[in-house]
N, C-alpha and C positions, 0 to 999 in steps of 0.2 A: 246322541250316539255314545256308546261306551267306547273305551279305548282298546282297539284290537292289539293283540299281542301274539297271534297264533297262525299256524298253517299245517299242511299235511303232506302226504307222500307225493313226490313228483314223478313217480314212475309213469312212463308213457302208456296210454291206453292202447288196446289192440287197434282201435280205429285210427288213432294218431299215427301209429307206426305204419299202418297199411296205406293210408290215404296218399301221402306223397311218395312213399317208397314204391308203391305200385305205379303211381303216375310216372315217376322218373324212370323206372326200369322199362316201362312200356314206351315212353316217348323217346328215350335215348336210342332205342332200336330203330326208330323212324329216321334218324339222321346218321345212322351208321356208327354210333358211339356206344360204348358199354357204360354201365352205371359208374364204375370206378373212374373212367375217363372224364365223365362230366363232373364228378365231385372233386377231382384232383386238379382239373385244368385251371379253375379259378379265373381271375382276370389279371391284368397287369399290375394291380394294386398290391403292394407288399406291406407287411406290418412295419411300424416304426420301431424306434428303440425301446419303447415301452409296450410293445405288443400291438395287436390289432384293435384294441378297444379303447386305448387312452392316448391323448396328446396333451402336451403342456406348452403354454406360451410364456414368454419372458415376463409378461405382466401378472403371472400367477393364475391365469385362467386355466381350468382343467376342462378338456373336451372329452366327453364320453361318446364313442361311436356306437350307435344302436343298430344291430342287425335286424331289428323288427320294425315294421312300419308303424307309424303313429297315425291312426285314423279315428281318434276320438276316445280310445280306451284308456289313455293315460300311461302307457307302459314306459314311455321315455323317462319320465320322472322316477319311476320305480327302478328301472335298470341303472340309471345314474346314481341313485341313492345307494344301491348295493355296492357299487364300486367306490363311491365316495366314503361309505362307512369304513371299509377296510383300508382305504387310503388315508383316512382322517383328514379329508379335504375340507376347505371352507365351502359350505353348501352354496353360499351366495356367489361364488366364483365358478360354479360348475355349470356347463352348458352341454347340450346334446346335439350331435349331428347324425345324419343318416349314413350308415355304412354303405359302401358300394356293393354291387352284386358280385359275390365271390363265395361259392359254397365251401371251398376249401377252408377259408378263414371264418366264415359266418354261418355255417350249416346249423340246422336245428336238429338235434339228435332225436327229438320227439316227432320229427317229420321225415324220418328216414335219411337224415344227413343233408337234406336239401335246405336251401335258405328260403325261409317263408315264415309267415305269421298266421297261426290258426290253432284251433283246438285249445284255446286259452292257455297256450304253452309259453308265451314270451318270457314271463318271469321265472316259471319253473325250469325251463330249459336253460336259462341264462344264470340262474342262481349261483352255481359254483364257478362258472366261467367269469362272471363279473367280480365275484369275491376274490378269486385268485388273481385277476388282473389288477385289482386295487391293492391287494396285499403285496404282490410282487413289486409294483411301482413304489410302494411305501418303503419296502426293504431296500430298493435301489437308492432312494433319497437318503435313507439312514446311513447306508454304506458310504455314499459320497460325502456326507457331512462328517462322518467319523474319520475318513481319510483326510479331508480338508483341515480338520481341527486336531488331528492326531490324538483322538480319544477313542476309547472302546465303544463299539456300536451299541453295547448294552446300556450305555449311559445317555443315548440319544432318545428323545421323545418327539412325537409328531402330534400336533393338535391344531385343528382348524387351518390346515394348510401351512403351518409354521413348524420348521424343524429346529429343535432346541437342544442345547446342552446346558443343563442346570448348573453344573459345577463351575463353568466358566462364564455363564451368563450370555453366551453367544446364541444367536438364532438367525435363520435365513428362511425366506419364503420359497415355495416351490419354484417360482420363476427365477429367483436368483441362483438356485442350485441346479436348474434343469440341465445345463450343459454338462456338468460333472456327473449327474445321475444317469444321463443318457449313455455314458461310457461304461457303466457298471453292467456286468452280466446278470440278466434276470434270474432269480432263483427258480429252479424247476418245481419245488414244492414249498411255496411260501407259507409262513405260519398264519393261520386264520384266527380271527377273534372268536372267543366264546360268545354266542348270541346274548348272553346275560350282560356282556360289556358293551352292547350296541348303544350308541348315543343319538344316532340319526334314524336308522331303520326302526320302524314301529312307532314313530312319533308324528305329531301333526305338522312338523316342519317339512315333511316330504310333500311339497306341493308341486303342481304341474309347472313345467318349464316353458310350455307353449301357450299359456293363457294370454299373456300380454300381446304376443304377435298375432294371435287369432282375434284378439279384441280390437287391435288398432289397424288391422288389415295388412300388416307386413308379412304375415305367414304366406308361404308360396304353395299354391295348389296348381294342379295341371291347367286349369282354365286361366290362371294368371301368367302362364308361360308366353312370352313374346320374344321371338327370335327373328333376326334379319331374314327377309325374303320368305317368311313362313306362309304357308297356305293352310286353309281350314277345309276339312272334309266332313261330309255326312253321307250316310249310306241308306238307301231305300231297301228295307228288308221285306220279305214276303209276309203276307197277312196270316199264313198258316205255316206251322212248323213242318219242315221237310220239303217245302216247295222250292223250286229253282226258277231262275230267270229263263223264260222262253224267248222273249224278245223285248226290246225297249226302244222308244222313240225319244231322243234327247234334243230334238230341234228346239222346243220351247225352253228347255232348261238352259241351253247354250246361249239363248238370247238374253238371259238375265244378266244385268251388269255385274261384273265381278266374277262370274263363273269362268274358270280356266279350262276345265276338262270334265268329261263325263265318260265313265267306262265301267265295265262289268268286273266284279271280283266274285270269288266263290260264294259269298254270303248274300250278294245282292248287286246293286248298282251304286257306284260311288260318284258323288258330285264334289269336285274340288274347286275351291273358290278363294277369293282374296279376303273373305270375312265369313264369320259364322252366319250372318243374316243372308248373305249372298248364297252360301251353300244350302241353307234351309229353303230359301225361295226357289233356287234351282231344283232342289229335290222335289219340292211341291209341284213343280211344273212337269216333272217326268211323267211319261206314260209307259208303264211296265205291264207286260203280259206274263203271267206266272204259270209255270208247269206244275200242277198240283197232283200229278199222278201218284206220287209217293208221299203226299202230305198227310198229316194227321187231321182227319175231318170229324172225329167224334167230339161230342160235347162232354164237358166235365161231368154232367149228370149221368150220361151213359157210362162213362168210365167208372164212376162211383157205384152204379148198380152192378156192373160186371164184377167189381171187387167184392161187393156184398155176396153175389152169387157164388163166387169162388170160396169164400169163407164158410158159407152155409152148405157147401156141397151140392149146390144146385147146378153147377157147371164144373166140368173137368178143368184141371190146370191146362193152360194153353201149351202148345207145342214148344219143346225145348225149355220148359219151365217145370220145376217140381218143388213140392213142399220140402223145406229144410227144418230139421228139428233144432230147438234150443232149450236148454235147461230141462231136458226130458229126464224124468225119474219115476219109477213105479210103473203101474199098469195103466196104459193109455185107455184101455177099455173101461177101467174103473172111473177115470176122469170124465168119460162120456155118459156114465150111468148115475143112478141115484137121484135124489131130489136136490135141485140146485137152489141155493140161497140167493144167488145172483146169476142171471143169465141175460147179458146185455151186449149190444153192439155200439161201437163208437165210430163217428165219421169226421174226418179232418180234411179241409180243402187245400188246394194249392195256395201257397203264400208267396208274395213278392218280397224281395229284400228291402225295397223302397228306401234306398240310401238317399240322404239329402243331396249329395253330389252324384249325378249320374255318371256313367262310364265315359272316360276320355283318356287320350294318350297322345304324346308327341313322339314322332319317329323320324330319324334321318338314315336313309339307306342309299348305297350306291357310291359313296366316297369314303373309303376307309371302313372300319368295322361298323356294323349296325349300332346305332346309339338311340336310346329311348329315355324319355323324361316323363314320369307319371307316378301315380300312387300305386306302387308295385306291392302286392300282397304275397305273391309267390315268385320271387325273383328267379330261382333256378328253373322252375317249371316254365316260366315265360321265356327264359333264355333258350331252352330246348325248342319250344314251339316257334319262337322267332327265328332261330337258326334254320329250322326246316323251311320256313317261308322265305327267308332271305338268302338261302344257300350259303350258310356260314357254319363255323364251329360254335357250339353253345358258349364256350368260355370266352369267345371273342365278342360276344354281345354285351355292350356296356349299358347299364341301367342306372339312372339317377332317380332315386326314390324320393318322392315329395309327400307332403301331407295329403290325406284324402278325407273327404267328408263322409265317412262311414263306409262299411262294407257288409258286415254281418255274414261274411262268407262269399259274397258276390264277386269280389275282385280277383279271386283265384279259382280257376276251374281247369279241368283236364285239357281243354282246347285253347285256353288263353284267348277267348273269342275276340273281344274288342281290341286286344293288343295285337293279335295277328292281323286283324282287319287293317289296323293303322299301318303295320309294316307292309302289307300287300299294296296298299295305296301309295305309301312312300317309295316303295320299290318301283312302281309304275311311273311315278313322278321322276325319280332318279336323281343322280348328281348330288346326293346328300342334302337335297333341299328339305328343310323341316316341314313336316305335315302334322297338323293337329287334327285328330279325329274327335268329333264331338257327338255324343249320343244325347238326345233329349230324354226327358223323363218318360215320354210316351214310347220312345224306342226301347228303353229298358223294361218298361212295364209290359210291353207286348212282344218283345223279341229277346228277352233275357232268359234267366234261369229261375226256378221256383223250388220252394219246399215241396216235396212230393205230396200228392193226394194219398191219404192213408185210411184204411179200414181195420178196425180191431173187433174181434168177437171173443168175449170172455164168459166162461161158465165156471162157477165156483160152488162146491159143496162144502159144508162145514161139519165140524165135530160137535160133540155134546156141549162144549163150552162156547160154541159160536165162532171158532177160529177155522181158517181154511184147512180142509182135509184133502181136497183135490182141486186142481186149477188147470183148466183147459183154455188155451190161448191161441188164437189165430190172428196173424197180422198179414195184411195184403197191401203192398205198396210197390211203387217203382223202386228199382235199385239205383242208388247214386253210384255205387262202385262199378256197375255195368258200363258206365260211361268212360271207364279207364281205357287208354289206347290199346290196340292189339299188342299182344306179347307181354302185357303186365301180369304179374303173378296174381292168382285168385285165391280167395279164402273159401272155406266150406260154406260160410254164411256171411251175408253182408251185415257186418256189425253195426253200420250206420242206421240200419232199419230196426234193430232189436235192442240197441243199447238203452238201458233204463228199465227194460223188462227183463232181459237176460241178466242174471246175477242179482236181481232184486232181493233184498232181505225178506220180502214177503214170500217169494218163491222158495227161498232157503228154508223158511219156517213151515212150508207146506209139504206134507209127506209124498203126495203124488202130483206130478206136474207134466203136462203134455203141451209144450209150446212149439208152434210151427210157423214158419214164414214162407210166404209165396211172393215172388217179385215178377209179376207180368210186365211185359213191355208196353210202352205207350210212346207216342211221338212227341210228348211234351218234355223239353229239357229240364232235368232236375238237378239240384245241387244242395250241398250243405247250407243250412240256414241257422242262424244263431242258436246254438245248443243242439242242432242236428236231430238225432233220433229222440232225444229227450223232449223235443217239442210236442210229441204226441204220447210217448210212453209214460212220461211222468203223469200226465193227465189221466191216462187209463188206469195206471196202478193206484194212484192216490184217490181217484173218485170211486174206484171199485172198493177200496178199503173202507171208505166212509160208508158206502152202502152196506157193506158187511157188518160194520160196527153198529149201524142203525138196526139191521135185522137182529143182531144179537142183543140189542138194548144196552149197549155199552157206550161210554164216552169215547169219542174218536181219538183223543190224546191217550187215554188209558189203554184203548185197544191197540194202538201202535206201540206203546211201551211194551206191552206183553209180547208182541211179535218181534220187536227188536231184541228183547232179552232172549227170546227163544233162538233167534238167528245169530246172536252174538254181535249185533250191529251197534257197537258202543258209540261210535261217532254220530250215527243217526239219533240215538237216544239222547246224546248230549245237546245237539242242536234243538231237538224237539223240546227238551226240558227248558232250555234257555229261552226259546221263543215263547213257550207257554207262560213262563214266569213273567217275562217282560210285557206280554200282552194282557196279563191278568186273566188268564183263561178260566180260572175257577170262580171269578167274580162275574156278575151279570154284565153284558155289554151295554154301551150307552143306549138309551131309549130309542127304539126304532131300528137298531142295528143288530145284525147277527154275525157271528164269527164262523170262519172256516179255516181249517189247517191243512197243510200239505208239507211233505218232506221228500227231498230227492237228492241223489248223488249224481254229479256229472263232472267230468274233467278233473277228477281227483278231489273235488270239494263237495261237502254236504251242506245243503241249505234247507232250513225250515222257515215257513212263513205262516203267520196268522193274519187273515184279512178280515176287516170289518166291512160288511156289505149291507145295503138296503136297496129296496126297489123304488125307483122314481119313474112314474108313468110306465110301469111295467118293465123297465130296463134296469140292469144292475148298476148301482153307484158304489164305487169302492172308496172308502174314506181312509182309514188308518191301516197300514201294513207293517207288521213287526217281523223283521227278518233276523235270523241267526245263521251264521255261517262258520264252518270249520274249514279254513283254507290254509292251514299251516301258519308259518311265521308271517305276520302281517307287515308287509314292507311299508305301505302307506295306508293307514287307517282311513283317512279321508277319501282316498281314491277307491278303496274297497266299498265304502259307503256310496260313492258316486256310481260305481258299477252296479251295485245292488239296486239303486234307484233307477238307473237307465235300463237295466235288464228287466226290472219289474214293469216299467212302463211299456217297454217293447213287447214283452209277453202279454201284458194286459191288453194292449192295442190289438194284437192278433186274436186273442180269445174273444174279445168283445165284437170286433168289426172285421178282422182280416179274412179276405177270401178273393182268390183269383178264379174266375169261372170262364169257361169256354163255351161258345155256341157254334156248333158245326166246325170246331177246330179253331175258331177265331177268339182271341182273348177279349173279353168284354171290357175290362178295366183299362183306362188310358192314363189317368193321373190321380191326384189325391181327391179330386171331386168324385171319382167313382171307386177309388180304393181308399176307404175311410181309415183314418188313423186317429189315435188318441190325441185329444186337445189338451192344452195346458189346464183348462178349467176342469178337466176330467181326471187329471193325474192325482193319485193318492199321496198322502203323506207316508213316507217310507222311513222307518227307524231301523238302523243296522247295529247288530251286536255281534262281536267276534269271539269265538271260543278260543281261549288262550292255548297255545300250542308251541312246541319247540321243533316240530317237524318241518321239513323243507316246504317252500311255498307251492301251492297248487293253483288251479285255474280260478279266475274271478270274473272274467269278461262275459262268460256265457251262463254259469250256473244260476244266476238270478232270474233268468228268463223263463224256464219251464215250470216253476213252482207256483207262480201267481194264478195261472189258469185254473188248476185244480183247487187251490185254496178258495177262490171265488165260487167255483162250482159246488164245493162242499158247503159253503155258507148258503147258497141257493137251495141245496138239498135240505138243509136244516129249516129253511123258510117254507118250502112247498112240500117236502117229503118226496119229491120226484127228481130222479137223476137228470142231469143235462148231458145228453148223449151225442151232441154234435156241436161243432164250432162253425161260425162265430155265434156267440150268444144272442147278439142283436142282428136279426135278419134284415136284409136290405128290403 
């Protein structure tokens, strides 16, 4: 891996600004509060002498409070490094704690001011906040030392947690000076370092702070929570989405040793017991009759065919739904005429988030303010929904955020589904008694949320040089944003469905574009899934481009270069050139292997990948993957590489095997035996190279996911000459 030194613009995307802004505005109406009320109420936690992000102990330990959950992406180390850099702290004495739920102190500007982690925004949103926090604290220590030693502040230096005055030879550590420094008024506009002077950020010293705890078992996850008198609950959910409880017989369940109570909640029937095993055994003994009069009973194959019919004009748009234009320019009739060089359709299935740790939560309700302990991804959103369920004010809801075993978007949704379930059960139990709700993997696989089913239809004509002259694009998918609560502001088009197609440099380079989106309803709950719209748009755009390059008889890299130059996409061109160079694109691949390339921008970062692929028993085998990323200033080169590796494997797993199917409305997959994921032996070798940049940091957690699928598909196109028009590649 080469040494990263760069990153890009941290401006919020339209989707990031919309997602939680819309959520919060809508949800707050449900509990009788306005958006400003929710964002200003906060909790009873007040910032300390050094602000809301830093604490200092007498032994010299520096504690960085992270407002973003750590669920495997490594942001705690990056956030701590940013503050430690400006503070000139001893990195070995820096630790990280999770901040409490308080939107006033810990809001995410890229998520509408709510506190939450998503959209690959943790580092980019906190970049200036953590820099200023570190720089301000440093200035306070300098001022305190200057006053203590009666010397000019300009003569004081700070290095590795030690405050020095060279002229007198005196020095003190942060711990020895903390009492004096805490009395200094923090500067409103502290002086920040020039990035060229960074000694920690951008180096291999920025390693994860949670590795040891997660390796030795001392890290605390929700399932590790043990509280006095705590009960455990499980919920029987309906087999079809939209079904409700008609009646239930709990006689057998109540006979199970350890079962304390059985009762109905809005989402099903809860079994409360003294242990997880008792709760599960009791739930298994339940007899529930479901009212499926309003349930989704269509199969996924039926839904997919309906989506295809809408795109082909064989069926009119359903009631209360209409086509919405994106990137439209030129004569739409022209885009529908002429001889198409490429006229294809693409199909993408529902996908499960498949987190290693299923959903869980601990709640205490009925004695004082509602208190929750769990891996909270969207603290403010959860506060609002919990307040509604517990009849409380959002700001009074206390949340202790723990580590979580992955999310990929699952742990934050408009309804706060599993969190609200836990609160409803704890409210029924009452008296503030702790209740731990446990979902099994089967629960989450069959009763959770999914990446939407998607259909694309693309028709492209070309000019005399083989480059796009007209581009007609139809996207049919469920809308994630339609799940926003009543009263939430709406946009003209659901950006989560078109991001990655809309604004593409390929469309900018095409004279005539007719892009349209249709979002029909279906009863299957859908949600953002790692890289959201890019999960399918990157594939469609990049695989279409390779087909066009092939039709034109041009090299895929050279073809892209020409389009990027035409569109003024300098960053795309830079990552493409870097990936092609490091992969040895112009040299023959190893014997038996073929290369494919793909480039995509998401969450402010641009990623290019070259994948080496061969067929083994008719199935794709991916060997070496060369990745180039422009993500602005690289806070932690190693962590960026780790995210590219993890994102690549996650995206490859979905492209090769991922599919959630429904038969008559019932999800077919129940666990990893039927929802196939990538195995260690199937993981490729991923090399990561970072484009040097002085721009602010941008996203890293998600941009590595959407590129690998089309890179592999383009290698398969080179092998067979036939496009791969549906996922997964390996059919069950």
